[in-house]
N, CA, C and O atoms as a CHARMM CRD file, in Angstrom:
* protein
*
  328
    1    1 UNK  N     99.12100 112.47100  22.47800 PROA 1      0.00000
    2    1 UNK  CA    99.18800 111.47900  21.33200 PROA 1      0.00000
    3    1 UNK  C    100.15600 111.15800  21.11600 PROA 1      0.00000
    4    1 UNK  O    100.77900 112.21400  21.00300 PROA 1      0.00000
    5    2 UNK  N    100.90100 110.27200  20.93800 PROA 2      0.00000
    6    2 UNK  CA   102.40100 110.04500  19.95900 PROA 2      0.00000
    7    2 UNK  C    101.82900 108.82100  19.56200 PROA 2      0.00000
    8    2 UNK  O    101.27900 108.04700  20.34500 PROA 2      0.00000
    9    3 UNK  N    101.99100 108.58600  17.99400 PROA 3      0.00000
   10    3 UNK  CA   101.37300 107.26200  16.94100 PROA 3      0.00000
   11    3 UNK  C    103.09100 106.74900  16.92200 PROA 3      0.00000
   12    3 UNK  O    103.84300 107.58000  16.41100 PROA 3      0.00000
   13    4 UNK  N    103.43400 106.07300  17.19100 PROA 4      0.00000
   14    4 UNK  CA   104.76200 104.89600  16.44800 PROA 4      0.00000
   15    4 UNK  C    104.04900 104.02500  15.56900 PROA 4      0.00000
   16    4 UNK  O    103.01300 103.49700  15.97300 PROA 4      0.00000
   17    5 UNK  N    104.43800 103.83100  14.52200 PROA 5      0.00000
   18    5 UNK  CA   104.57600 102.94100  13.57400 PROA 5      0.00000
   19    5 UNK  C    105.43200 102.65500  13.37300 PROA 5      0.00000
   20    5 UNK  O    106.37900 103.44200  13.33300 PROA 5      0.00000
   21    6 UNK  N    105.60700 100.66500  13.01000 PROA 6      0.00000
   22    6 UNK  CA   107.09500  99.68100  12.55200 PROA 6      0.00000
   23    6 UNK  C    106.35400  99.37600  11.62700 PROA 6      0.00000
   24    6 UNK  O    105.21000  98.98100  11.40300 PROA 6      0.00000
   25    7 UNK  N    108.23000  99.93700  10.62700 PROA 7      0.00000
   26    7 UNK  CA   107.88800 100.03200   9.06700 PROA 7      0.00000
   27    7 UNK  C    109.29300  98.66100   8.94900 PROA 7      0.00000
   28    7 UNK  O    110.39900  99.05800   9.31800 PROA 7      0.00000
   29    8 UNK  N    109.23600  97.65800   8.62300 PROA 8      0.00000
   30    8 UNK  CA   110.52300  97.16800   7.89600 PROA 8      0.00000
   31    8 UNK  C    110.74200  97.15500   6.36900 PROA 8      0.00000
   32    8 UNK  O    110.16100  96.58200   5.44700 PROA 8      0.00000
   33    9 UNK  N    111.95100  98.12100   6.44800 PROA 9      0.00000
   34    9 UNK  CA   112.14500  98.38900   5.07400 PROA 9      0.00000
   35    9 UNK  C    112.34800  97.91900   4.17900 PROA 9      0.00000
   36    9 UNK  O    112.13500  98.72300   3.27200 PROA 9      0.00000
   37   10 UNK  N    112.91600  96.29500   3.53700 PROA 10     0.00000
   38   10 UNK  CA   113.40900  95.59900   2.76000 PROA 10     0.00000
   39   10 UNK  C    111.61100  94.33400   2.80500 PROA 10     0.00000
   40   10 UNK  O    111.56300  93.22600   2.27100 PROA 10     0.00000
   41   11 UNK  N    110.53100  94.94600   3.51600 PROA 11     0.00000
   42   11 UNK  CA   109.37600  93.68600   3.33300 PROA 11     0.00000
   43   11 UNK  C    108.06900  94.47000   4.02300 PROA 11     0.00000
   44   11 UNK  O    108.06700  95.57500   4.56500 PROA 11     0.00000
   45   12 UNK  N    106.99300  93.57000   3.83200 PROA 12     0.00000
   46   12 UNK  CA   105.40700  94.01200   4.44500 PROA 12     0.00000
   47   12 UNK  C    105.91400  95.20000   5.79500 PROA 12     0.00000
   48   12 UNK  O    107.04500  95.52500   6.15600 PROA 12     0.00000
   49   13 UNK  N    104.54800  95.63500   6.30300 PROA 13     0.00000
   50   13 UNK  CA   105.60500  96.04800   7.55600 PROA 13     0.00000
   51   13 UNK  C    105.39700  95.29200   8.74400 PROA 13     0.00000
   52   13 UNK  O    105.18100  94.08800   8.60400 PROA 13     0.00000
   53   14 UNK  N    105.42600  95.81100   9.96100 PROA 14     0.00000
   54   14 UNK  CA   106.31200  94.97800  10.91400 PROA 14     0.00000
   55   14 UNK  C    104.39200  95.30600  12.10300 PROA 14     0.00000
   56   14 UNK  O    103.97000  96.36500  12.56700 PROA 14     0.00000
   57   15 UNK  N    103.69100  93.69900  12.18300 PROA 15     0.00000
   58   15 UNK  CA   102.20800  94.55300  13.44700 PROA 15     0.00000
   59   15 UNK  C    102.87500  94.05400  14.38100 PROA 15     0.00000
   60   15 UNK  O    103.65400  93.10200  14.41600 PROA 15     0.00000
   61   16 UNK  N    102.32200  95.14500  15.54700 PROA 16     0.00000
   62   16 UNK  CA   102.71400  94.89400  16.81700 PROA 16     0.00000
   63   16 UNK  C    102.01900  94.17600  17.30200 PROA 16     0.00000
   64   16 UNK  O    101.15600  93.77300  16.52200 PROA 16     0.00000
   65   17 UNK  N    101.93000  93.58200  18.78700 PROA 17     0.00000
   66   17 UNK  CA   101.56300  92.30800  19.36900 PROA 17     0.00000
   67   17 UNK  C    100.35100  93.09900  19.54300 PROA 17     0.00000
   68   17 UNK  O    100.05100  94.27900  19.36300 PROA 17     0.00000
   69   18 UNK  N     99.46000  91.53300  20.15900 PROA 18     0.00000
   70   18 UNK  CA    98.39500  92.37400  20.23700 PROA 18     0.00000
   71   18 UNK  C     97.83200  92.41100  22.11000 PROA 18     0.00000
   72   18 UNK  O     96.74500  92.67100  22.62600 PROA 18     0.00000
   73   19 UNK  N     99.13000  92.02900  22.66400 PROA 19     0.00000
   74   19 UNK  CA    99.35700  92.34100  23.98500 PROA 19     0.00000
   75   19 UNK  C     99.78300  93.12300  24.16400 PROA 19     0.00000
   76   19 UNK  O    100.98400  92.93800  23.96400 PROA 19     0.00000
   77   20 UNK  N     99.50000  94.61000  24.63600 PROA 20     0.00000
   78   20 UNK  CA    99.85100  95.27700  24.38600 PROA 20     0.00000
   79   20 UNK  C     99.07700  95.84900  25.79000 PROA 20     0.00000
   80   20 UNK  O     98.08500  95.36100  26.33200 PROA 20     0.00000
   81   21 UNK  N    100.37100  97.82800  26.46100 PROA 21     0.00000
   82   21 UNK  CA    99.66300  98.62600  27.60500 PROA 21     0.00000
   83   21 UNK  C     97.88700  99.07400  26.91200 PROA 21     0.00000
   84   21 UNK  O     97.36300  99.22000  25.80700 PROA 21     0.00000
   85   22 UNK  N     97.45300  99.15700  28.49400 PROA 22     0.00000
   86   22 UNK  CA    96.09000  99.54400  27.77400 PROA 22     0.00000
   87   22 UNK  C     96.14900 101.40500  27.81000 PROA 22     0.00000
   88   22 UNK  O     95.14200 102.02100  27.46100 PROA 22     0.00000
   89   23 UNK  N     96.83600 101.81600  28.05400 PROA 23     0.00000
   90   23 UNK  CA    96.62100 103.09800  27.47600 PROA 23     0.00000
   91   23 UNK  C     97.34400 103.37700  25.53900 PROA 23     0.00000
   92   23 UNK  O     97.74200 104.42300  25.02600 PROA 23     0.00000
   93   24 UNK  N     97.25300 101.98500  24.94700 PROA 24     0.00000
   94   24 UNK  CA    97.72000 101.88200  23.49200 PROA 24     0.00000
   95   24 UNK  C     96.25100 101.96300  23.08600 PROA 24     0.00000
   96   24 UNK  O     95.38400 102.16000  23.93700 PROA 24     0.00000
   97   25 UNK  N     96.01000 101.83500  21.99700 PROA 25     0.00000
   98   25 UNK  CA    95.53000 102.19700  20.60500 PROA 25     0.00000
   99   25 UNK  C     95.61500 100.94300  19.53800 PROA 25     0.00000
  100   25 UNK  O     95.31900 100.13200  20.41600 PROA 25     0.00000
  101   26 UNK  N     95.74200 100.28000  18.60800 PROA 26     0.00000
  102   26 UNK  CA    95.60300  99.24500  17.85300 PROA 26     0.00000
  103   26 UNK  C     95.50800  99.68700  16.85200 PROA 26     0.00000
  104   26 UNK  O     95.00400 100.61900  17.47900 PROA 26     0.00000
  105   27 UNK  N     95.46200 100.12800  15.41100 PROA 27     0.00000
  106   27 UNK  CA    94.82200  99.92200  14.27700 PROA 27     0.00000
  107   27 UNK  C     94.10100  98.69700  13.21400 PROA 27     0.00000
  108   27 UNK  O     94.10800  97.53300  13.61500 PROA 27     0.00000
  109   28 UNK  N     93.70000  98.91300  12.32700 PROA 28     0.00000
  110   28 UNK  CA    93.17400  97.32000  12.40000 PROA 28     0.00000
  111   28 UNK  C     94.54400  97.05400  10.95400 PROA 28     0.00000
  112   28 UNK  O     94.89900  97.76800  10.01600 PROA 28     0.00000
  113   29 UNK  N     95.01800  95.51200  11.50000 PROA 29     0.00000
  114   29 UNK  CA    96.35800  94.95900  10.93900 PROA 29     0.00000
  115   29 UNK  C     97.29500  95.66200  12.86800 PROA 29     0.00000
  116   29 UNK  O     97.81800  95.12300  13.84300 PROA 29     0.00000
  117   30 UNK  N     97.22800  95.96500  12.77000 PROA 30     0.00000
  118   30 UNK  CA    98.32100  96.90200  14.28900 PROA 30     0.00000
  119   30 UNK  C     99.37200  96.51200  13.95300 PROA 30     0.00000
  120   30 UNK  O    100.16000  95.76900  14.53900 PROA 30     0.00000
  121   31 UNK  N     99.44300  97.14000  12.71100 PROA 31     0.00000
  122   31 UNK  CA   100.80600  97.88200  11.95100 PROA 31     0.00000
  123   31 UNK  C    100.99600  99.69600  12.97200 PROA 31     0.00000
  124   31 UNK  O    102.01800 100.34200  13.20300 PROA 31     0.00000
  125   32 UNK  N     99.92700  99.90800  13.24300 PROA 32     0.00000
  126   32 UNK  CA   100.06800 101.68500  13.95800 PROA 32     0.00000
  127   32 UNK  C     99.44300 101.91000  15.35700 PROA 32     0.00000
  128   32 UNK  O     98.22500 102.05600  15.45000 PROA 32     0.00000
  129   33 UNK  N    100.32200 101.94500  16.55600 PROA 33     0.00000
  130   33 UNK  CA   100.24800 101.87300  17.27500 PROA 33     0.00000
  131   33 UNK  C    100.25400 103.34000  18.29800 PROA 33     0.00000
  132   33 UNK  O    101.24100 104.03800  18.52900 PROA 33     0.00000
  133   34 UNK  N     98.44200 103.61100  18.95700 PROA 34     0.00000
  134   34 UNK  CA    98.44200 105.00800  19.38000 PROA 34     0.00000
  135   34 UNK  C     98.11900 105.07800  20.72200 PROA 34     0.00000
  136   34 UNK  O     97.09300 104.53900  21.13700 PROA 34     0.00000
  137   35 UNK  N     99.18800 105.93200  21.75200 PROA 35     0.00000
  138   35 UNK  CA    99.21900 106.81800  23.08800 PROA 35     0.00000
  139   35 UNK  C     97.30000 106.70500  22.94600 PROA 35     0.00000
  140   35 UNK  O     96.72000 106.71000  21.86100 PROA 35     0.00000
  141   36 UNK  N     96.87300 106.64700  23.77500 PROA 36     0.00000
  142   36 UNK  CA    95.66000 107.47300  23.92400 PROA 36     0.00000
  143   36 UNK  C     95.20400 108.18800  26.01400 PROA 36     0.00000
  144   36 UNK  O     94.15200 108.63600  26.46900 PROA 36     0.00000
  145   37 UNK  N     95.94300 108.06100  26.37700 PROA 37     0.00000
  146   37 UNK  CA    96.40000 108.13700  27.66100 PROA 37     0.00000
  147   37 UNK  C     97.15000 108.00100  28.51100 PROA 37     0.00000
  148   37 UNK  O     97.45700 106.95500  29.08200 PROA 37     0.00000
  149   38 UNK  N     97.52400 109.04100  28.68400 PROA 38     0.00000
  150   38 UNK  CA    98.75900 109.32400  30.28600 PROA 38     0.00000
  151   38 UNK  C     99.75900 108.70400  29.60500 PROA 38     0.00000
  152   38 UNK  O     99.53300 108.20000  28.50500 PROA 38     0.00000
  153   39 UNK  N    100.98700 108.66900  30.18300 PROA 39     0.00000
  154   39 UNK  CA   102.25100 108.58000  29.68700 PROA 39     0.00000
  155   39 UNK  C    102.89800 107.05000  30.38800 PROA 39     0.00000
  156   39 UNK  O    103.93500 106.44300  30.11900 PROA 39     0.00000
  157   40 UNK  N    101.99800 106.80500  31.20300 PROA 40     0.00000
  158   40 UNK  CA   102.31600 104.93000  31.55800 PROA 40     0.00000
  159   40 UNK  C    101.78300 104.45600  30.43900 PROA 40     0.00000
  160   40 UNK  O    101.21500 104.74500  29.38600 PROA 40     0.00000
  161   41 UNK  N    102.26900 103.47100  31.21400 PROA 41     0.00000
  162   41 UNK  CA   101.12900 101.28600  30.44000 PROA 41     0.00000
  163   41 UNK  C    101.40500 102.16600  28.93200 PROA 41     0.00000
  164   41 UNK  O    100.26000 102.06000  28.49100 PROA 41     0.00000
  165   42 UNK  N    101.90300 102.69000  28.22100 PROA 42     0.00000
  166   42 UNK  CA   101.44700 102.49100  26.94400 PROA 42     0.00000
  167   42 UNK  C    102.32400 101.66100  26.01100 PROA 42     0.00000
  168   42 UNK  O    102.59200 102.10000  24.89300 PROA 42     0.00000
  169   43 UNK  N    102.55200 101.07100  26.21700 PROA 43     0.00000
  170   43 UNK  CA   103.34700  99.87000  26.19700 PROA 43     0.00000
  171   43 UNK  C    103.37000  98.98700  25.28200 PROA 43     0.00000
  172   43 UNK  O    102.76600  97.97500  25.63800 PROA 43     0.00000
  173   44 UNK  N    103.96700  98.90000  23.86700 PROA 44     0.00000
  174   44 UNK  CA   103.64800  97.85000  22.82700 PROA 44     0.00000
  175   44 UNK  C    105.64300  96.64600  22.06400 PROA 44     0.00000
  176   44 UNK  O    106.87100  96.66400  22.15800 PROA 44     0.00000
  177   45 UNK  N    104.93700  96.17800  21.67000 PROA 45     0.00000
  178   45 UNK  CA   105.44600  94.37000  21.42900 PROA 45     0.00000
  179   45 UNK  C    106.17100  94.39800  19.70400 PROA 45     0.00000
  180   45 UNK  O    106.40500  95.59200  19.51800 PROA 45     0.00000
  181   46 UNK  N    106.40900  93.96100  18.99500 PROA 46     0.00000
  182   46 UNK  CA   106.54100  93.15400  17.87000 PROA 46     0.00000
  183   46 UNK  C    105.90700  91.78900  17.66900 PROA 46     0.00000
  184   46 UNK  O    106.24900  90.75900  18.25000 PROA 46     0.00000
  185   47 UNK  N    104.68200  91.94700  16.53300 PROA 47     0.00000
  186   47 UNK  CA   103.96300  90.12000  17.07600 PROA 47     0.00000
  187   47 UNK  C    105.36300  89.35900  16.75500 PROA 47     0.00000
  188   47 UNK  O    105.45200  88.23000  17.23800 PROA 47     0.00000
  189   48 UNK  N    106.25600  89.74600  16.14300 PROA 48     0.00000
  190   48 UNK  CA   107.21000  88.47500  15.53200 PROA 48     0.00000
  191   48 UNK  C    108.76000  89.44100  15.54500 PROA 48     0.00000
  192   48 UNK  O    109.12900  90.52100  15.08500 PROA 48     0.00000
  193   49 UNK  N    109.43600  88.18900  16.46200 PROA 49     0.00000
  194   49 UNK  CA   111.09900  88.40000  17.31000 PROA 49     0.00000
  195   49 UNK  C    111.63600  89.37600  15.70000 PROA 49     0.00000
  196   49 UNK  O    111.20600  88.97100  14.62000 PROA 49     0.00000
  197   50 UNK  N    112.38900  90.38000  15.74100 PROA 50     0.00000
  198   50 UNK  CA   113.26800  90.59800  14.99700 PROA 50     0.00000
  199   50 UNK  C    114.20800  89.83500  14.47200 PROA 50     0.00000
  200   50 UNK  O    114.98800  89.29300  15.25500 PROA 50     0.00000
  201   51 UNK  N    114.36100  89.60600  12.97800 PROA 51     0.00000
  202   51 UNK  CA   115.61000  88.92500  12.62500 PROA 51     0.00000
  203   51 UNK  C    116.89300  90.04100  12.78400 PROA 51     0.00000
  204   51 UNK  O    117.06300  91.17000  12.32400 PROA 51     0.00000
  205   52 UNK  N    117.75800  89.10600  13.71600 PROA 52     0.00000
  206   52 UNK  CA   119.56000  89.92800  13.13700 PROA 52     0.00000
  207   52 UNK  C    119.39900  90.51600  12.11000 PROA 52     0.00000
  208   52 UNK  O    118.78800  89.89100  11.24400 PROA 52     0.00000
  209   53 UNK  N    119.98800  92.29900  11.68900 PROA 53     0.00000
  210   53 UNK  CA   119.97200  92.35200  10.98000 PROA 53     0.00000
  211   53 UNK  C    119.09700  93.39700  10.00400 PROA 53     0.00000
  212   53 UNK  O    119.57400  94.09500   9.10900 PROA 53     0.00000
  213   54 UNK  N    117.14200  93.29100  10.56700 PROA 54     0.00000
  214   54 UNK  CA   116.63200  93.69900   9.95500 PROA 54     0.00000
  215   54 UNK  C    116.52700  95.03400  10.69500 PROA 54     0.00000
  216   54 UNK  O    116.85400  95.58200  11.74800 PROA 54     0.00000
  217   55 UNK  N    115.85600  95.25000   9.48800 PROA 55     0.00000
  218   55 UNK  CA   115.72800  97.11000  10.51200 PROA 55     0.00000
  219   55 UNK  C    114.44100  97.43100  10.53900 PROA 55     0.00000
  220   55 UNK  O    113.59500  96.98900   9.76100 PROA 55     0.00000
  221   56 UNK  N    114.26900  98.14000  11.35500 PROA 56     0.00000
  222   56 UNK  CA   113.23100  98.92100  12.02800 PROA 56     0.00000
  223   56 UNK  C    113.11800 100.40800  11.79400 PROA 56     0.00000
  224   56 UNK  O    114.03300 101.21800  11.94300 PROA 56     0.00000
  225   57 UNK  N    111.94000 100.65600  11.42500 PROA 57     0.00000
  226   57 UNK  CA   111.55800 102.06300  11.37600 PROA 57     0.00000
  227   57 UNK  C    110.56200 102.88300  11.90500 PROA 57     0.00000
  228   57 UNK  O    109.63200 103.26400  11.19400 PROA 57     0.00000
  229   58 UNK  N    110.67300 103.24000  13.24700 PROA 58     0.00000
  230   58 UNK  CA   110.31900 104.55600  14.31700 PROA 58     0.00000
  231   58 UNK  C    109.58300 105.49600  13.78500 PROA 58     0.00000
  232   58 UNK  O    110.31200 106.48000  13.65700 PROA 58     0.00000
  233   59 UNK  N    107.76500 105.88100  13.13500 PROA 59     0.00000
  234   59 UNK  CA   107.86100 106.84400  12.62400 PROA 59     0.00000
  235   59 UNK  C    107.02000 107.73500  14.08000 PROA 59     0.00000
  236   59 UNK  O    106.38200 106.92600  14.75500 PROA 59     0.00000
  237   60 UNK  N    106.96200 108.78000  14.46500 PROA 60     0.00000
  238   60 UNK  CA   106.52300 109.89000  15.31400 PROA 60     0.00000
  239   60 UNK  C    105.52200 110.86800  14.28300 PROA 60     0.00000
  240   60 UNK  O    105.89600 111.82500  13.60600 PROA 60     0.00000
  241   61 UNK  N    104.35200 110.38900  14.37900 PROA 61     0.00000
  242   61 UNK  CA   103.23100 111.22600  13.97300 PROA 61     0.00000
  243   61 UNK  C    103.01600 112.30400  14.11500 PROA 61     0.00000
  244   61 UNK  O    103.05000 113.17700  13.24800 PROA 61     0.00000
  245   62 UNK  N    102.72000 112.43200  15.41000 PROA 62     0.00000
  246   62 UNK  CA   102.06300 113.40300  15.85400 PROA 62     0.00000
  247   62 UNK  C    102.75300 113.63700  17.76100 PROA 62     0.00000
  248   62 UNK  O    103.18800 112.74100  18.48400 PROA 62     0.00000
  249   63 UNK  N    102.59700 115.36500  18.14700 PROA 63     0.00000
  250   63 UNK  CA   102.97200 114.75000  19.29800 PROA 63     0.00000
  251   63 UNK  C    102.06400 115.74500  20.02100 PROA 63     0.00000
  252   63 UNK  O    101.56500 116.75300  19.52000 PROA 63     0.00000
  253   64 UNK  N    101.81000 114.93900  22.33100 PROA 64     0.00000
  254   64 UNK  CA   100.66100 115.96300  22.84800 PROA 64     0.00000
  255   64 UNK  C    101.71100 116.54800  23.75800 PROA 64     0.00000
  256   64 UNK  O    102.73000 116.06700  24.25500 PROA 64     0.00000
  257   65 UNK  N    101.13100 117.76800  23.82000 PROA 65     0.00000
  258   65 UNK  CA   101.37400 119.30900  24.34000 PROA 65     0.00000
  259   65 UNK  C    100.88400 119.60200  25.86900 PROA 65     0.00000
  260   65 UNK  O    101.03200 120.60100  26.57300 PROA 65     0.00000
  261   66 UNK  N     99.86800 117.62000  26.26000 PROA 66     0.00000
  262   66 UNK  CA   100.21900 117.58900  27.97600 PROA 66     0.00000
  263   66 UNK  C    101.55200 117.45300  28.52300 PROA 66     0.00000
  264   66 UNK  O    102.03600 118.40000  29.14400 PROA 66     0.00000
  265   67 UNK  N    102.19900 116.37100  28.35700 PROA 67     0.00000
  266   67 UNK  CA   103.28200 115.94000  28.47600 PROA 67     0.00000
  267   67 UNK  C    105.12100 116.37000  28.14700 PROA 67     0.00000
  268   67 UNK  O    105.81900 116.13900  27.15900 PROA 67     0.00000
  269   68 UNK  N    105.29900 116.76400  28.88700 PROA 68     0.00000
  270   68 UNK  CA   107.42300 117.37400  28.29700 PROA 68     0.00000
  271   68 UNK  C    108.08800 115.51100  28.88800 PROA 68     0.00000
  272   68 UNK  O    107.66700 114.97500  29.91300 PROA 68     0.00000
  273   69 UNK  N    108.84300 115.04700  28.21400 PROA 69     0.00000
  274   69 UNK  CA   110.28200 113.82300  27.65200 PROA 69     0.00000
  275   69 UNK  C    110.13100 113.71400  26.40200 PROA 69     0.00000
  276   69 UNK  O    110.00400 114.39800  25.38600 PROA 69     0.00000
  277   70 UNK  N    110.21400 111.92500  27.00100 PROA 70     0.00000
  278   70 UNK  CA   111.02900 111.76200  25.46900 PROA 70     0.00000
  279   70 UNK  C    110.61800 109.93800  25.23700 PROA 70     0.00000
  280   70 UNK  O    110.13700 109.11600  26.01700 PROA 70     0.00000
  281   71 UNK  N    111.02000 109.84800  23.95500 PROA 71     0.00000
  282   71 UNK  CA   110.08100 108.30200  24.03200 PROA 71     0.00000
  283   71 UNK  C    111.21800 107.14300  23.52900 PROA 71     0.00000
  284   71 UNK  O    112.30800 107.14300  22.95700 PROA 71     0.00000
  285   72 UNK  N    110.30400 106.19300  24.08500 PROA 72     0.00000
  286   72 UNK  CA   111.83200 104.85000  24.50800 PROA 72     0.00000
  287   72 UNK  C    111.56600 104.33900  23.84200 PROA 72     0.00000
  288   72 UNK  O    110.41100 103.92400  23.74000 PROA 72     0.00000
  289   73 UNK  N    112.68300 104.04500  22.86000 PROA 73     0.00000
  290   73 UNK  CA   112.51400 102.69000  21.23500 PROA 73     0.00000
  291   73 UNK  C    113.55100 101.78200  22.74600 PROA 73     0.00000
  292   73 UNK  O    114.46500 102.28100  23.40200 PROA 73     0.00000
  293   74 UNK  N    112.92700 100.32300  22.88000 PROA 74     0.00000
  294   74 UNK  CA   113.93900  99.63500  23.74000 PROA 74     0.00000
  295   74 UNK  C    113.99700  98.72600  21.99700 PROA 74     0.00000
  296   74 UNK  O    113.28100  98.84200  21.00300 PROA 74     0.00000
  297   75 UNK  N    115.43700  97.68800  22.35600 PROA 75     0.00000
  298   75 UNK  CA   115.30900  96.27500  21.89600 PROA 75     0.00000
  299   75 UNK  C    115.86400  95.36300  22.03700 PROA 75     0.00000
  300   75 UNK  O    117.08800  95.44000  21.93000 PROA 75     0.00000
  301   76 UNK  N    115.22700  94.02400  22.35400 PROA 76     0.00000
  302   76 UNK  CA   115.63000  93.28000  23.42100 PROA 76     0.00000
  303   76 UNK  C    116.40400  91.92200  22.51600 PROA 76     0.00000
  304   76 UNK  O    116.20200  92.09200  21.31300 PROA 76     0.00000
  305   77 UNK  N    116.95200  91.06800  22.70400 PROA 77     0.00000
  306   77 UNK  CA   117.22500  89.96600  22.36500 PROA 77     0.00000
  307   77 UNK  C    117.49500  89.14500  24.16200 PROA 77     0.00000
  308   77 UNK  O    118.45700  88.75700  24.82400 PROA 77     0.00000
  309   78 UNK  N    115.66000  89.24100  24.35400 PROA 78     0.00000
  310   78 UNK  CA   115.17500  87.87900  24.44600 PROA 78     0.00000
  311   78 UNK  C    114.66800  87.17800  24.23400 PROA 78     0.00000
  312   78 UNK  O    113.67400  87.88800  24.07900 PROA 78     0.00000
  313   79 UNK  N    114.14200  85.78400  23.93100 PROA 79     0.00000
  314   79 UNK  CA   112.94800  84.89000  23.27900 PROA 79     0.00000
  315   79 UNK  C    111.58200  85.67100  24.75900 PROA 79     0.00000
  316   79 UNK  O    111.77300  85.86100  25.96100 PROA 79     0.00000
  317   80 UNK  N    110.17400  85.94400  23.78400 PROA 80     0.00000
  318   80 UNK  CA   108.59400  86.57900  24.35000 PROA 80     0.00000
  319   80 UNK  C    108.39800  85.49300  24.47000 PROA 80     0.00000
  320   80 UNK  O    107.36400  85.57300  25.13400 PROA 80     0.00000
  321   81 UNK  N    108.71800  83.60600  24.25700 PROA 81     0.00000
  322   81 UNK  CA   107.93000  82.78600  24.24900 PROA 81     0.00000
  323   81 UNK  C    108.52600  82.06300  25.41100 PROA 81     0.00000
  324   81 UNK  O    109.73700  81.85100  25.35200 PROA 81     0.00000
  325   82 UNK  N    107.70300  81.54900  26.71600 PROA 82     0.00000
  326   82 UNK  CA   108.08000  81.05000  27.60500 PROA 82     0.00000
  327   82 UNK  C    107.22300  79.58200  27.94700 PROA 82     0.00000
  328   82 UNK  O    107.53300  78.90000  28.92400 PROA 82     0.00000
């Protein structure tokens, strides 16, 4: 199980969007994302776009021994509104 926490350093925590992969559980308030099964379909997005220069801290608080590999953090400069 991996737990990713999105936190903006200079203001309140950044929430994750409610649309997510099927292998992710979000905490109340959507500030903590936990992978609950498998390494696939465990994607999350921030609820709001990041601003230019905004800092985002990702903290991994647990790791699973069932899988080997790494985590991926990707930042896109594309609007999610279509």
